[in-house]
C-alpha positions as CSV (number, residue, x, y, z in Angstrom):
1,M,17.5,-55.3,17.4
2,E,14.5,-55.6,15.5
3,S,13.0,-57.8,18.2
4,L,13.2,-55.0,20.5
5,I,11.0,-52.5,18.6
6,I,7.4,-53.6,19.7
7,P,8.1,-53.9,23.3
8,I,10.1,-50.6,23.4
9,I,7.4,-48.7,21.6
10,G,4.6,-50.5,23.6
11,T,6.4,-49.7,26.9
12,F,6.4,-45.9,25.9
13,A,3.0,-45.8,24.6
14,L,1.9,-47.3,28.2
15,F,3.9,-44.5,30.1
16,N,2.2,-41.9,27.9
17,I,-1.3,-43.3,28.7
18,F,-0.6,-43.1,32.3
19,F,1.0,-39.4,32.1
20,I,-2.6,-38.5,30.7
21,I,-4.4,-40.4,33.6
22,S,-2.1,-38.5,36.1
23,L,-3.5,-35.0,34.6
24,A,-6.8,-36.2,34.9
25,T,-6.4,-37.3,38.4
26,K,-4.0,-34.9,39.5
27,D,-1.9,-37.7,40.7
28,M,1.7,-38.5,39.6
29,S,1.9,-41.7,41.8
30,V,-0.4,-43.4,39.2
31,I,2.9,-43.9,37.4
32,D,3.8,-46.7,39.8
33,L,0.9,-48.7,38.5
34,A,2.6,-48.4,35.0
35,W,5.9,-50.0,36.3
36,G,4.8,-53.6,36.9
37,L,2.6,-53.4,33.8
38,A,5.5,-52.5,31.6
39,F,7.4,-55.3,32.5
40,L,4.4,-57.8,31.8
41,L,3.8,-55.7,28.7
42,M,7.4,-56.5,27.4
43,A,7.3,-60.0,28.3
44,Y,4.4,-60.6,26.1
45,A,5.3,-58.2,23.3
46,V,9.0,-59.9,23.1
47,N,7.5,-63.3,22.3
48,T,6.0,-62.0,18.9
49,N,9.6,-63.0,17.5
50,F,9.4,-66.5,18.8
51,Q,7.8,-69.4,16.8
52,S,7.4,-71.5,20.2
53,W,7.9,-70.8,23.8
54,S,10.9,-72.7,25.5
55,L,10.6,-73.9,29.2
56,P,12.8,-71.0,30.6
57,Y,10.8,-68.5,28.8
58,I,7.4,-70.0,29.8
59,I,8.7,-69.8,33.4
60,I,10.0,-66.1,32.9
61,F,6.6,-65.1,31.5
62,L,4.7,-66.8,34.2
63,Y,7.0,-65.1,37.0
64,T,6.4,-61.8,35.5
65,L,2.9,-62.1,35.2
66,V,2.4,-63.1,38.9
67,W,4.9,-60.3,40.0
68,S,3.2,-57.7,38.0
69,L,-0.2,-58.2,38.8
70,R,0.4,-58.7,42.3
71,L,2.7,-55.3,42.5
72,T,-0.2,-53.4,40.5
73,Y,-2.7,-54.4,42.9
74,Y,-0.7,-53.8,46.1
75,I,0.0,-50.4,44.8
76,Y,-3.5,-49.6,43.9
77,Q,-4.9,-50.5,47.3
78,R,-2.0,-48.6,48.8
79,N,-2.4,-45.2,46.8
80,K,-6.4,-45.6,47.3
81,R,-5.9,-45.5,51.2
82,T,-2.8,-42.9,51.1
83,G,-3.2,-40.8,48.3
84,E,-0.4,-39.3,46.3
85,D,3.0,-40.7,47.3
86,F,5.2,-38.4,49.3
87,R,8.0,-38.6,46.6
88,Y,5.9,-37.0,44.0
89,K,4.6,-34.3,46.3
90,K,8.1,-33.4,47.0
91,M,9.1,-33.2,43.6
92,K,6.0,-30.8,42.8
93,E,7.3,-28.6,45.4
94,Q,10.9,-28.4,44.0
95,W,10.1,-27.7,40.4
96,K,10.1,-24.5,38.8
97,G,8.8,-23.5,35.3
98,N,6.3,-25.8,33.4
99,F,5.0,-28.5,35.5
100,Y,3.7,-30.7,32.5
101,L,7.3,-30.9,31.0
102,H,8.8,-31.6,34.4
103,S,6.4,-34.4,34.9
104,Y,6.4,-35.7,31.5
105,F,10.2,-35.8,31.0
106,K,11.7,-36.2,34.6
107,V,8.8,-39.1,35.8
108,F,7.1,-40.6,32.9
109,T,9.8,-40.6,30.1
110,F,12.6,-41.4,32.6
111,Q,10.8,-44.2,34.2
112,A,9.9,-45.7,30.6
113,I,13.6,-45.7,29.7
114,F,14.3,-46.8,33.3
115,S,12.2,-49.8,33.2
116,I,13.4,-51.0,29.6
117,L,16.9,-50.9,30.9
118,C,16.0,-52.8,33.9
119,A,14.0,-55.3,31.8
120,S,17.2,-56.6,30.1
121,P,16.4,-60.5,31.3
122,I,13.4,-60.1,29.0
123,L,14.4,-58.2,26.3
124,L,17.7,-59.9,25.8
125,F,16.4,-63.5,26.2
126,K,17.4,-65.8,23.4
127,Q,14.8,-68.4,22.5
128,N,16.2,-71.8,22.1
129,E,13.6,-74.5,22.4
130,I,15.9,-77.6,22.7
131,K,19.0,-76.5,24.8
132,Y,19.1,-74.9,28.2
133,N,21.4,-75.6,31.7
134,L,19.0,-77.5,33.6
135,L,21.0,-76.6,36.9
136,L,21.0,-72.8,36.3
137,L,17.1,-73.0,35.5
138,I,16.6,-74.9,38.6
139,I,18.5,-72.3,40.9
140,G,17.0,-69.6,39.1
141,T,13.4,-70.8,39.6
142,T,13.8,-71.8,42.9
143,L,15.7,-68.1,43.9
144,A,12.8,-66.3,41.9
145,F,10.1,-68.0,43.9
146,I,12.0,-67.2,47.3
147,G,12.7,-63.4,46.2
148,L,8.7,-63.1,45.1
149,L,7.5,-64.9,48.2
150,T,9.7,-62.4,50.3
151,E,8.7,-59.1,48.7
152,S,5.0,-60.4,48.9
153,I,5.2,-61.4,52.7
154,A,7.0,-58.1,53.2
155,D,4.3,-55.8,51.6
156,Y,1.4,-57.6,53.4
157,Q,3.4,-57.3,56.8
158,K,4.2,-53.7,56.4
159,D,0.7,-52.8,54.9
160,K,-1.0,-54.7,57.8
161,F,1.3,-52.8,60.5
162,K,0.6,-49.2,58.6
163,R,-3.1,-49.5,58.8
164,K,-2.9,-49.5,62.5
165,E,-4.0,-46.2,64.2
166,G,-0.7,-44.4,65.4
167,N,1.9,-46.5,63.2
168,Q,2.0,-44.2,60.3
169,N,5.3,-42.8,61.3
170,K,6.9,-45.7,63.1
171,P,9.1,-48.3,61.9
172,C,7.7,-51.8,61.2
173,K,9.5,-54.3,63.2
174,E,7.3,-57.3,62.8
175,G,8.0,-60.4,60.5
176,L,10.6,-60.0,58.0
177,W,10.9,-56.4,58.9
178,Y,12.8,-57.3,62.3
179,Y,15.5,-58.5,60.0
180,S,16.0,-55.9,57.3
181,Q,14.7,-52.3,57.1
182,H,13.7,-53.1,53.6
183,P,13.0,-56.8,52.9
184,N,10.6,-55.8,50.0
185,Y,13.4,-54.3,48.2
186,F,15.6,-57.1,48.8
187,G,12.9,-59.7,47.6
188,E,12.5,-57.5,44.5
189,A,16.3,-57.5,43.7
190,L,16.3,-61.2,44.3
191,F,13.6,-61.8,42.2
192,W,15.1,-60.0,39.1
193,W,18.7,-61.3,39.6
194,S,17.2,-64.7,39.5
195,I,15.0,-64.2,36.1
196,A,18.4,-63.2,34.8
197,L,19.9,-66.5,35.9
198,I,16.6,-68.3,34.3
199,A,17.6,-66.1,31.0
200,L,21.4,-67.0,31.4
201,S,20.4,-70.7,31.2
202,V,19.6,-70.5,27.7
203,E,22.5,-68.3,26.7
204,M,25.8,-67.1,28.5
205,N,24.8,-63.5,27.8
206,F,26.2,-61.6,30.7
207,F,24.4,-58.4,29.5
208,I,21.4,-60.1,30.9
209,F,22.5,-58.9,34.1
210,I,22.5,-55.0,33.2
211,G,18.9,-54.6,34.5
212,P,19.1,-56.3,37.9
213,A,22.4,-54.2,38.5
214,I,20.7,-51.1,37.7
215,L,17.8,-52.1,39.7
216,N,19.5,-53.1,42.7
217,W,21.6,-49.9,42.5
218,S,18.5,-47.8,42.2
219,L,16.8,-49.5,45.3
220,I,19.9,-48.9,47.7
221,K,21.5,-45.8,46.3
222,F,19.1,-43.6,44.1
223,S,15.1,-44.1,44.2
224,G,14.3,-46.7,46.7
225,I,16.0,-46.7,50.4
226,P,17.5,-42.9,50.3
227,F,14.0,-41.4,49.6
228,L,12.6,-43.3,52.7
229,E,15.7,-42.6,54.9
230,E,15.1,-39.0,54.2
231,K,11.5,-39.0,55.2
232,Y,12.1,-40.7,58.6
233,K,15.2,-39.2,59.5
234,E,13.4,-36.8,61.8
235,Y,11.9,-39.8,64.0
236,P,14.2,-40.9,66.8
237,E,12.5,-44.4,66.8
238,Y,13.3,-45.0,63.3
239,L,17.0,-43.8,63.5
240,D,17.3,-46.4,66.5
241,Y,15.9,-49.1,64.2
242,M,18.5,-47.9,61.6
243,K,21.1,-48.7,63.9
244,S,20.3,-52.0,65.1
245,T,18.7,-53.5,61.7
246,S,20.2,-54.5,58.5
247,R,19.9,-51.9,55.9
248,F,19.1,-54.5,53.1
249,I,20.0,-58.3,53.2
250,P,17.9,-59.8,56.1
251,W,20.0,-60.5,59.2
252,P,19.5,-60.9,62.8
253,P,19.7,-57.3,64.5
254,K,22.4,-56.0,66.9
255,I,21.8,-56.2,70.4
């Protein structure tokens, strides 16, 4: 457990820094920038307990580095163009009482804890320089690449679509979005299940899958898809898209 102290303290410190930034900018959605960076911080901080890095952990760290920097840059560019995310605007409207307490505990502290739980493949990784299951490592590495590529392409395609005038409240049906309403979320989930599989190649500790399971549930049932469905439910074109297109896993649409 001592090996978790540095990454956990570092994660809370990071989210506290972004809480201060949110007060200065009056924009709570800056927290989305902290999300990717938190995983990168944990991936780096946890290695302070390793005398050397094994091949599985090198792969995990490099994947986390690319995933984190890409996601952070994408969100930064999106927020710069669109302003504060609609989810946080809605929270502000619903909160009663002290805004700062609501923001600090319900958003920033909650997401700090949530990111720590989701990072189980990183935090529970057991370093073993010699022994690892090569088959699991190859499968996990391949699927993680597919997941990262899927998420990246989906974000690019939707961003390109939303930049066109008149498309802000229309569903994107181009590229991967033709086969799934949320291919970016599918790619995200696949990526972290695969990172857990890489970690499993070193030690058969199935607690590693707690994080991907929580993240998968959150995307489908809590903070991902439900928010977007609530936002667009008043648009007939989007409702038609929901009826004909797979909600999560890419699949040919209904005719």
